[in-house]
C-alpha positions in Angstrom: 66.4 164.3 185.5 62.8 163.1 185.2 61.7 166.3 183.4 64.5 166.0 180.9 63.5 162.4 180.2 59.9 163.4 179.9 60.8 166.1 177.4 62.8 163.7 175.3 60.0 161.1 175.3 57.4 163.6 174.3 59.5 165.1 171.5 60.4 161.7 170.2 56.7 160.7 170.4 55.5 163.7 168.4 58.3 163.2 165.8 57.5 159.5 165.4 53.8 160.1 165.2 54.4 162.8 162.5 56.7 160.6 160.4 54.5 157.5 161.0 51.5 159.4 159.8 53.3 160.4 156.7 54.7 157.0 156.0 51.5 155.1 156.8 48.7 157.4 155.6 50.1 158.7 152.3 50.4 155.2 150.7 47.0 154.3 152.1 45.5 157.4 150.5 47.1 156.5 147.2 45.7 152.9 147.4 42.1 154.0 148.2 39.4 152.9 145.7 38.1 155.4 143.1 35.1 156.5 145.2 37.6 158.4 147.4 38.4 160.7 144.5 38.5 163.9 146.6 41.3 162.5 148.7 43.3 161.4 145.7 42.8 164.8 144.0 43.9 166.6 147.2 46.9 164.2 147.5 47.8 164.9 143.8 47.5 168.6 144.4 49.9 168.3 147.4 52.3 166.2 145.3 52.3 168.7 142.4 52.9 171.7 144.8 55.7 169.7 146.4 57.3 168.9 143.0 57.1 172.6 142.0 58.8 173.6 145.2 61.5 171.0 144.7 62.0 172.0 141.1 62.3 175.7 142.1 64.8 174.8 144.9 66.8 172.6 142.5 67.0 175.5 140.1 68.3 177.8 142.8 70.8 175.3 144.1 72.2 174.1 140.8 71.5 176.6 138.0 71.8 175.0 134.6 73.9 176.6 132.0 71.6 177.6 129.0 
């Protein structure tokens, strides 16, 4: 019983830490002053790659009639 609870707690912790980092750090990176340009460029690169993936997935899921 204890090991099952420990597994649940550890998996929940890792999940919450992962989502918390995404929710907290990404807006903070976006709000950084201009001298943190490298972070912003890296973040924009990630966003553009993500949008390309999403666009491609959208095209596969709902092909538009041309």
